[in-house]
C-alpha positions as CSV (number, residue, x, y, z in Angstrom):
1,X,-2.3,-48.4,38.6
2,X,0.7,-46.4,37.5
3,X,-0.9,-45.8,34.1
4,X,-4.2,-44.7,35.7
5,X,-2.4,-42.2,37.9
6,X,-0.5,-40.7,35.1
7,X,-3.7,-40.4,32.9
8,X,-5.3,-38.4,35.7
9,X,-2.2,-36.2,35.9
10,X,-2.4,-35.7,32.1
11,X,-6.0,-34.3,32.4
12,X,-4.8,-32.0,35.2
13,X,-1.9,-30.8,33.1
14,X,-4.1,-30.1,30.0
15,X,-6.5,-28.1,32.2
16,X,-3.6,-26.0,33.6
17,X,-2.2,-25.4,30.2
18,X,-5.6,-24.2,28.9
19,X,-6.0,-21.9,32.0
20,X,-2.6,-20.4,31.5
21,X,-3.2,-19.8,27.8
22,X,-6.5,-18.0,28.5
23,X,-5.0,-15.7,31.1
24,X,-1.6,-14.9,29.7
25,X,-2.3,-13.3,26.3
26,X,1.3,-12.3,25.7
27,X,2.5,-15.9,25.5
28,X,3.6,-16.2,21.9
29,X,1.3,-18.4,19.8
30,X,-0.5,-19.9,22.8
31,X,-2.4,-22.5,20.8
32,X,0.7,-24.0,19.4
33,X,2.2,-24.3,22.9
34,X,-0.9,-26.1,24.1
35,X,-0.8,-28.6,21.3
36,X,2.9,-29.2,21.7
37,X,2.8,-29.7,25.4
38,X,-0.2,-32.0,25.1
39,X,1.5,-34.2,22.5
40,X,4.8,-34.4,24.4
41,X,3.1,-35.4,27.7
42,X,0.8,-37.9,26.0
43,X,3.9,-39.5,24.3
44,X,5.9,-39.5,27.5
45,X,3.2,-41.1,29.6
46,X,2.6,-43.8,26.9
47,X,6.3,-44.7,26.9
48,X,6.5,-44.6,30.8
49,X,3.4,-46.9,30.9
50,X,5.1,-49.5,28.6
51,X,8.4,-49.2,30.6
52,X,6.4,-49.8,33.8
53,X,4.6,-52.8,32.4
54,X,7.8,-54.3,31.0
55,X,9.6,-53.8,34.3
56,X,6.8,-55.5,36.2
57,X,6.9,-58.5,33.9
58,X,10.7,-58.8,34.3
59,X,10.5,-58.5,38.0
60,X,7.8,-61.1,38.2
61,X,10.0,-63.6,36.4
62,X,13.0,-62.5,38.5
63,X,14.7,-61.1,35.5
64,X,15.1,-64.6,33.9
65,X,16.9,-64.0,30.6
66,X,15.3,-67.1,29.1
67,X,11.9,-65.5,29.4
68,X,12.5,-61.7,29.4
69,X,15.8,-61.5,27.5
70,X,18.6,-59.2,28.2
71,X,18.1,-55.7,29.7
72,X,19.0,-52.7,27.6
73,X,20.8,-51.1,30.6
74,X,21.5,-52.8,34.0
75,X,18.0,-54.0,35.1
76,X,16.1,-51.6,32.6
77,X,14.2,-53.5,30.0
78,X,12.8,-52.3,26.6
79,X,9.4,-50.7,26.9
80,X,8.2,-53.0,24.0
81,X,9.0,-56.2,26.1
82,X,5.4,-56.2,27.3
83,X,4.1,-56.3,23.8
84,X,6.4,-59.2,22.9
85,X,5.3,-61.2,26.0
86,X,1.6,-60.4,25.8
87,X,1.0,-63.1,23.2
88,X,2.6,-65.9,25.3
89,X,-0.4,-68.0,26.7
90,X,1.1,-68.5,30.2
91,X,1.8,-64.8,30.6
92,X,-1.6,-63.6,29.4
93,X,-3.2,-64.4,32.7
94,X,-0.5,-62.5,34.6
95,X,-1.1,-59.5,32.3
96,X,-4.9,-59.5,32.6
97,X,-5.1,-57.0,35.5
98,X,-2.5,-54.8,33.8
99,X,-4.5,-55.0,30.6
100,X,-7.6,-53.8,32.3
101,X,-5.7,-50.9,33.8
102,X,-4.2,-50.0,30.4
103,X,-7.7,-50.0,28.9
104,X,-8.9,-47.7,31.6
105,X,-5.9,-45.4,31.2
106,X,-6.4,-45.4,27.4
107,X,-10.0,-44.5,27.8
108,X,-9.0,-41.6,30.1
109,X,-6.4,-40.5,27.6
110,X,-9.0,-40.4,24.8
111,X,-11.3,-38.4,27.0
112,X,-8.6,-35.9,27.9
113,X,-7.6,-35.4,24.3
114,X,-11.3,-34.8,23.3
115,X,-11.6,-32.3,26.1
116,X,-8.5,-30.5,24.8
117,X,-9.8,-30.4,21.2
118,X,-13.1,-29.0,22.5
119,X,-11.4,-26.4,24.6
120,X,-9.1,-25.3,21.8
121,X,-12.1,-25.0,19.4
122,X,-14.0,-22.9,21.8
123,X,-11.1,-20.7,22.4
124,X,-10.9,-20.0,18.7
125,X,-14.5,-19.1,18.1
126,X,-16.5,-17.3,20.7
127,X,-19.6,-15.8,19.2
128,X,-21.8,-13.1,20.8
129,X,-23.9,-10.3,19.5
130,X,-21.0,-9.3,17.3
131,X,-20.5,-12.7,15.8
132,X,-16.9,-13.7,15.9
133,X,-15.6,-10.1,16.0
134,X,-13.5,-9.3,19.0
135,X,-10.5,-7.2,20.1
136,X,-7.2,-8.5,18.6
137,X,-4.8,-9.6,21.2
138,X,-1.3,-8.3,21.5
139,X,0.4,-11.4,20.1
140,X,-1.9,-11.2,17.1
141,X,-0.9,-7.6,16.4
142,X,2.7,-8.7,16.7
143,X,2.2,-11.6,14.3
144,X,0.6,-9.2,11.8
145,X,3.8,-7.0,12.0
146,X,1.8,-4.0,13.3
147,X,3.1,-3.8,16.9
148,X,6.5,-2.7,17.9
149,X,8.2,-4.3,20.8
150,X,9.7,-0.9,21.7
151,X,7.8,1.6,23.8
152,X,9.0,4.5,21.6
153,X,7.6,5.2,18.1
154,X,9.4,3.6,15.2
155,X,9.4,4.6,11.5
156,X,6.0,3.8,10.0
157,X,2.3,4.8,9.7
158,X,0.7,5.2,13.1
159,X,-2.8,3.7,13.1
160,X,-3.8,3.9,16.7
161,X,-3.2,2.3,20.1
162,X,-4.2,-1.1,21.6
163,X,-3.6,-3.2,24.6
164,X,-5.0,-6.0,26.7
165,X,-8.8,-5.9,26.7
166,X,-10.2,-6.9,30.1
167,X,-13.4,-6.0,31.9
168,X,-14.4,-3.6,29.2
169,X,-11.2,-1.5,29.1
170,X,-7.7,-1.5,27.6
171,X,-4.5,-1.7,29.6
172,X,-0.8,-1.8,28.8
173,X,-1.4,0.4,25.7
174,X,1.0,0.1,22.8
175,X,1.1,2.0,19.5
176,X,0.0,0.2,16.3
177,X,2.6,1.1,13.6
178,X,2.4,-0.1,10.0
179,X,5.8,-0.2,8.4
180,X,5.1,-3.0,6.0
181,X,5.7,-2.8,2.3
182,X,2.0,-2.6,1.7
183,X,-0.7,0.1,1.4
184,X,-3.4,1.3,3.8
185,X,-6.9,2.4,3.2
186,X,-8.7,4.6,5.7
187,X,-12.5,5.2,5.6
188,X,-13.4,8.0,8.0
189,X,-16.1,10.6,7.8
190,X,-15.4,14.3,8.2
191,X,-14.6,15.4,11.8
192,X,-14.1,11.8,12.9
193,X,-10.5,12.4,14.2
194,X,-8.5,10.9,11.4
195,X,-6.2,13.9,11.4
196,X,-5.2,13.7,15.0
197,X,-5.4,9.9,15.1
198,X,-3.5,8.9,12.0
199,X,-2.3,11.8,9.7
200,X,-0.5,14.1,12.0
201,X,1.1,11.4,14.2
202,X,2.3,9.6,11.1
203,X,3.8,12.8,9.6
204,X,5.7,13.3,12.8
205,X,6.9,9.7,12.8
206,X,7.7,8.9,9.1
207,X,11.4,9.2,8.5
208,X,11.4,9.0,4.7
209,X,10.0,11.5,2.2
210,X,6.3,12.4,2.2
211,X,3.8,13.6,-0.4
212,X,0.7,14.9,1.4
213,X,-2.7,16.1,0.1
214,X,-3.3,18.7,2.9
215,X,-6.8,20.2,3.1
216,X,-6.6,23.7,4.7
217,X,-2.9,23.5,5.5
218,X,-3.3,22.1,9.0
219,X,-0.9,19.2,8.4
220,X,1.7,21.7,7.1
221,X,1.2,24.0,10.1
222,X,1.5,21.1,12.7
223,X,4.3,19.0,11.2
224,X,6.5,21.0,8.7
225,X,8.6,22.7,11.4
226,X,9.3,19.4,13.1
227,X,10.2,17.6,9.9
228,X,12.6,20.4,8.9
229,X,14.3,21.1,12.3
230,X,14.2,17.7,13.9
231,X,14.2,15.3,10.9
232,X,16.4,17.6,8.8
233,X,14.2,17.4,5.7
234,X,13.7,19.8,2.8
235,X,10.2,21.3,3.0
236,X,8.1,22.1,-0.1
237,X,4.6,23.6,0.0
238,X,2.6,23.8,-3.2
239,X,-0.4,26.0,-2.7
240,X,-1.8,26.7,-6.2
241,X,-3.9,29.7,-5.2
242,X,-1.2,31.4,-3.0
243,X,0.5,34.4,-4.6
244,X,3.6,34.4,-2.6
245,X,3.6,31.3,-0.3
246,X,4.0,28.4,-2.8
247,X,6.7,26.7,-4.8
248,X,6.1,26.5,-8.5
249,X,5.2,23.2,-10.1
250,X,5.5,23.1,-13.9
251,X,4.0,19.9,-15.3
252,X,5.7,20.4,-18.7
253,X,9.2,20.2,-17.0
254,X,8.7,16.5,-16.6
255,X,8.4,15.8,-20.3
256,X,11.7,14.2,-21.4
257,X,12.5,16.2,-24.5
258,X,14.8,14.7,-27.1
259,X,14.0,11.1,-26.1
260,X,11.6,8.4,-27.2
261,X,9.5,9.3,-24.1
262,X,8.7,12.9,-25.2
263,X,5.4,12.1,-26.9
264,X,4.3,9.8,-24.1
265,X,5.0,12.5,-21.5
266,X,3.1,15.0,-23.5
267,X,0.2,12.6,-24.0
268,X,-0.2,11.9,-20.3
269,X,-0.6,15.6,-19.6
270,X,-2.9,16.1,-22.6
271,X,-5.2,13.2,-21.6
272,X,-5.5,14.5,-18.0
273,X,-6.4,18.0,-19.2
274,X,-9.0,16.7,-21.6
275,X,-10.5,14.1,-19.2
276,X,-14.3,14.4,-19.6
277,X,-14.7,13.5,-15.8
278,X,-17.4,11.6,-13.9
279,X,-16.4,8.3,-15.4
280,X,-17.5,9.5,-18.9
281,X,-16.1,7.8,-21.9
282,X,-13.7,9.8,-24.1
283,X,-15.5,10.9,-27.2
284,X,-14.3,12.3,-30.6
285,X,-13.9,15.9,-29.2
286,X,-11.9,14.8,-26.1
287,X,-9.6,12.7,-28.3
288,X,-9.2,15.5,-30.9
289,X,-8.5,18.0,-28.1
290,X,-5.9,15.7,-26.6
291,X,-4.2,15.2,-30.0
292,X,-4.0,18.9,-30.5
293,X,-2.5,19.4,-27.0
294,X,0.2,16.9,-27.5
295,X,1.5,18.9,-30.5
296,X,1.2,22.2,-28.7
297,X,3.0,20.9,-25.6
298,X,6.0,19.8,-27.7
299,X,5.8,23.1,-29.6
300,X,6.0,25.4,-26.6
301,X,8.6,23.3,-24.9
302,X,11.0,23.3,-27.9
303,X,10.3,27.0,-28.6
304,X,11.0,27.9,-25.0
305,X,14.1,25.8,-24.9
306,X,15.4,27.7,-27.9
307,X,14.8,30.9,-25.9
308,X,16.6,29.6,-22.9
309,X,13.6,29.0,-20.6
310,X,11.0,26.4,-19.7
311,X,7.7,26.2,-21.6
312,X,4.5,26.1,-19.6
313,X,0.8,25.5,-20.1
314,X,0.3,29.2,-20.0
315,X,2.3,29.4,-23.2
316,X,-0.3,27.2,-24.9
317,X,-3.1,29.6,-23.7
318,X,-1.1,32.5,-25.2
319,X,-0.6,30.7,-28.5
320,X,-4.3,29.9,-28.9
321,X,-5.5,33.4,-27.9
322,X,-2.8,35.4,-29.8
323,X,-4.5,38.6,-31.1
324,X,-1.7,39.6,-33.4
325,X,-2.6,37.1,-36.2
326,X,-5.3,34.7,-37.3
327,X,-4.9,31.2,-35.8
328,X,-4.9,29.6,-39.3
329,X,-1.7,31.5,-40.1
330,X,-0.2,30.1,-36.9
331,X,-0.9,26.6,-38.1
332,X,1.0,27.4,-41.3
333,X,4.0,28.7,-39.3
334,X,4.1,25.4,-37.3
335,X,4.5,23.5,-40.5
336,X,7.2,25.6,-42.0
337,X,9.2,27.8,-39.5
338,X,12.0,25.9,-37.7
339,X,11.7,25.6,-33.9
340,X,15.5,25.2,-33.5
341,X,18.8,25.3,-35.3
342,X,20.5,23.0,-32.9
343,X,22.0,20.2,-35.0
344,X,22.1,17.8,-32.0
345,X,18.4,18.4,-31.4
346,X,17.5,17.9,-35.1
347,X,19.7,14.7,-35.1
348,X,17.8,13.3,-32.1
349,X,14.5,13.8,-33.9
350,X,15.7,11.7,-36.8
351,X,16.7,8.9,-34.3
352,X,13.4,9.0,-32.5
353,X,11.0,9.3,-35.4
354,X,10.8,7.1,-38.5
355,X,11.6,8.1,-42.1
356,X,7.9,8.2,-42.8
357,X,7.2,10.6,-39.9
358,X,10.1,12.8,-41.0
359,X,9.1,12.7,-44.7
360,X,8.4,16.2,-46.1
361,X,9.3,17.9,-42.8
362,X,11.7,20.9,-43.2
363,X,14.9,20.8,-41.0
364,X,14.3,22.3,-37.6
365,X,10.5,21.6,-37.7
366,X,9.3,19.0,-35.2
367,X,7.4,16.2,-37.0
368,X,4.7,15.8,-34.4
369,X,4.2,19.6,-34.2
370,X,4.0,19.9,-38.0
371,X,1.6,17.0,-38.5
372,X,-0.6,18.3,-35.7
373,X,-0.9,21.7,-37.5
374,X,-1.6,19.9,-40.8
375,X,-4.3,17.8,-39.0
376,X,-6.0,21.0,-37.8
377,X,-5.9,22.7,-41.2
378,X,-7.4,19.6,-42.8
379,X,-10.4,19.8,-40.6
380,X,-13.6,21.6,-41.7
381,X,-13.7,25.1,-40.2
382,X,-16.6,24.3,-37.8
383,X,-14.9,21.1,-36.6
384,X,-11.6,23.0,-36.2
385,X,-13.3,25.7,-34.2
386,X,-15.0,23.1,-32.0
387,X,-11.7,21.3,-31.2
388,X,-10.0,24.6,-30.3
389,X,-13.0,25.5,-28.2
390,X,-12.7,22.1,-26.4
391,X,-9.1,22.7,-25.6
392,X,-9.6,26.3,-24.3
393,X,-12.4,25.1,-22.0
394,X,-10.0,22.7,-20.4
395,X,-7.3,25.4,-20.0
396,X,-9.5,28.0,-18.3
397,X,-7.7,27.3,-15.0
398,X,-4.4,28.4,-16.5
399,X,-5.8,31.9,-17.4
400,X,-5.7,32.7,-13.7
401,X,-2.6,34.8,-13.0
402,X,-1.9,33.1,-9.7
403,X,-2.2,29.6,-11.1
404,X,0.0,30.6,-14.1
405,X,2.6,32.0,-11.7
406,X,2.7,28.8,-9.7
407,X,2.9,26.5,-12.8
408,X,5.6,28.4,-14.8
409,X,8.9,28.2,-13.0
410,X,10.6,25.0,-12.0
411,X,11.4,25.1,-8.3
412,X,11.8,21.3,-8.0
413,X,11.7,18.1,-10.0
414,X,9.5,15.1,-9.2
415,X,12.6,12.9,-8.8
416,X,13.7,15.1,-5.9
417,X,11.1,13.5,-3.7
418,X,13.0,10.2,-3.5
419,X,16.5,11.1,-4.8
420,X,17.4,14.5,-3.2
421,X,20.3,14.4,-0.8
422,X,17.9,14.5,2.1
423,X,14.3,13.3,2.3
424,X,11.7,15.8,1.1
425,X,8.4,16.7,2.7
426,X,6.0,17.9,0.0
427,X,2.7,19.4,1.0
428,X,-0.1,20.1,-1.5
429,X,-2.3,22.6,0.3
430,X,-5.8,23.1,-1.1
431,X,-8.9,24.7,0.3
432,X,-12.1,22.6,0.2
433,X,-13.9,25.0,-2.1
434,X,-11.0,24.8,-4.6
435,X,-10.8,21.0,-4.9
436,X,-13.1,20.6,-7.9
437,X,-11.4,23.5,-9.8
438,X,-7.9,22.3,-9.1
439,X,-8.7,18.6,-9.7
440,X,-7.0,18.4,-13.2
441,X,-3.8,20.0,-11.9
442,X,-3.6,17.8,-8.8
443,X,-4.4,14.6,-10.8
444,X,-1.6,15.6,-13.1
445,X,0.8,16.1,-10.2
446,X,0.0,12.7,-8.6
447,X,0.2,11.0,-12.0
448,X,3.6,12.4,-12.7
449,X,4.8,11.5,-9.2
450,X,3.9,7.8,-9.9
451,X,5.0,7.9,-13.5
452,X,8.4,9.5,-12.9
453,X,9.3,7.6,-9.7
454,X,8.1,4.2,-10.8
455,X,8.7,4.0,-14.6
456,X,10.4,0.6,-14.5
457,X,12.1,-1.5,-11.9
458,X,15.8,-0.5,-11.6
459,X,18.1,-2.3,-9.2
460,X,21.7,-1.9,-8.4
461,X,23.3,-4.8,-6.5
462,X,19.8,-6.1,-5.6
463,X,18.7,-2.7,-4.1
464,X,16.4,0.0,-5.4
465,X,18.2,3.0,-6.7
466,X,16.0,5.6,-5.0
467,X,17.7,7.1,-1.9
468,X,14.6,7.5,0.2
469,X,11.2,5.8,0.5
470,X,8.1,7.9,-0.1
471,X,4.8,8.0,1.8
472,X,1.8,9.1,-0.2
473,X,-0.7,10.5,2.3
474,X,-3.7,11.0,0.0
475,X,-6.4,12.6,2.2
476,X,-9.7,13.3,0.5
477,X,-8.3,11.9,-2.7
478,X,-11.8,10.9,-3.9
479,X,-12.7,14.6,-4.2
480,X,-10.3,14.9,-7.1
481,X,-12.2,12.4,-9.2
482,X,-10.8,9.4,-10.9
483,X,-7.0,9.1,-11.1
484,X,-6.6,6.1,-13.5
485,X,-2.9,5.5,-12.8
486,X,-3.4,5.2,-9.0
487,X,-5.6,2.1,-9.1
488,X,-3.2,0.3,-11.4
489,X,-0.1,1.6,-9.6
490,X,-1.0,0.3,-6.2
491,X,-0.1,-3.2,-7.4
492,X,3.5,-2.3,-8.0
493,X,4.7,1.0,-6.5
494,X,5.6,-0.7,-3.2
495,X,8.5,-2.3,-5.1
496,X,9.9,1.2,-5.6
497,X,9.8,2.1,-2.0
498,X,6.4,3.9,-2.1
499,X,3.7,3.4,0.4
500,X,0.2,4.8,0.0
501,X,-2.4,5.8,2.6
502,X,-5.7,6.4,0.8
503,X,-8.2,8.3,2.8
504,X,-11.9,8.6,1.9
505,X,-15.0,9.7,3.9
506,X,-17.1,6.7,2.8
507,X,-16.9,3.6,0.7
508,X,-19.4,5.0,-1.8
509,X,-17.0,7.8,-2.7
510,X,-14.5,5.3,-4.0
511,X,-17.1,3.2,-5.7
512,X,-18.6,6.3,-7.4
513,X,-15.2,7.2,-9.0
514,X,-13.7,3.7,-9.6
515,X,-16.8,1.4,-9.8
516,X,-18.0,-1.5,-7.8
517,X,-15.2,-3.8,-9.1
518,X,-12.3,-1.4,-8.1
519,X,-9.1,-3.1,-7.0
520,X,-8.1,-0.3,-4.7
521,X,-9.1,-2.1,-1.5
522,X,-7.7,-5.4,-2.8
523,X,-4.3,-3.7,-3.0
524,X,-4.5,-2.3,0.5
525,X,-3.3,-4.9,3.0
526,X,-4.6,-2.9,5.9
527,X,-8.0,-1.1,6.1
528,X,-9.0,1.2,8.9
529,X,-12.7,2.0,9.4
530,X,-13.9,4.8,11.7
531,X,-17.5,5.0,12.9
532,X,-19.6,5.8,9.8
533,X,-22.3,8.5,9.6
534,X,-25.9,7.4,10.0
535,X,-26.5,8.0,6.3
536,X,-23.6,5.7,5.2
537,X,-25.2,2.3,4.6
538,X,-22.1,0.7,3.0
539,X,-19.3,1.1,5.4
540,X,-19.0,-1.8,7.9
541,X,-20.2,-1.0,11.4
């Protein structure tokens, strides 16, 4: 009877636990608690049942030690005594009624456990017209690391708000903040509210440095003052088509002259400038134009350095359009006239380049520059003219006096974004109608940001050497075409303290630029989807 009563109690307890778990969503890991409580109660009841049976047997035989043995404590006998005596013939009759009760209790235990399993399974999967989709519960947000326990904002990317979903509405709202060392993808059509929902709140909340693609300058207008006055950050605004309201960004300033990396740095710039675009394969003309640009970049940099200034892409335009002499004469000069008389500079070239590369090169003449000029002179006149024409077509942007002004001086260095004495807020302000024209320049900027700040893992005492973490807020990034380094870099830049928020209007924008097998979404741990437009058939609804 004792066992039967406790079995009924067990069913009641399981029912109560399930009811509590369904109505108190903030209980941490409610399913684990239900399982734990169920197992503990089942075990306790089983032990108590055996204690009860053993005590009843001992009492029946008046605690005769010859039959029931010695107690483990006073008149308390081992719970396993009943199992020991159950096989003695004379005692089997006495235990018959108890055995029947145990079987009934065991049956009820099995029923209660089956009920618990069914209830738990139903609580996990509740399908309706949306399948298994439902609002995430608060404890699930917390387990994902996206919900702060504090009512105030904390450092991180703000994704929205959530709360307890009951009767068709949300209550007890809390802010969803992603401060994980992972990246975020946002798919939101134009005018969907991503600016006021994610971008601006995040720019007011993120404590580290930021790099922002800012369409129309709205993000700068709403957040720059706060980041400067309240967060104490250095503010930089790069607006390529602004005559007097922009810092100057010179891509050539990031080429590490006098090191083994100088050719690589020049090649990165040359390849971006000669990119055929629209996922087209590089052909002979693109490769020849890039090869020519590598030599010219090194030429204008060393020439300007010898003159006490920084070379620019505008200097390359001037060289190729010089009206004072035929261009063929200029190629001859690059092969014979020294760029520098600095002995340390000449010595560094001999360390960087092999004897074969330096063979036949006069002192003070850069080997890559000289061999680029020789390569041009060795081409047939028509081919040479076609290569030069290909280069000039890619440099048209830098004929614009405003663009040239904003890409000549060096107002900052890329490394300042993460290693300046204070965090830096860098806004790239572009009008919608200028995005296609400025795409090469902006791709170059982002490529250098990633390349300079994440060249190789560098630790000191187990910590990264960068002073500040950096948020890449890449709004409308698909409008600039394919940025090859970005897709690859998402897999490793988090290790350098960089977090990317990639924003596109629709999935097909990304697939158009990066293909169906792109790994961009694979490298974003969190993806936020806004309601798609009626014409968007790919974005989940």
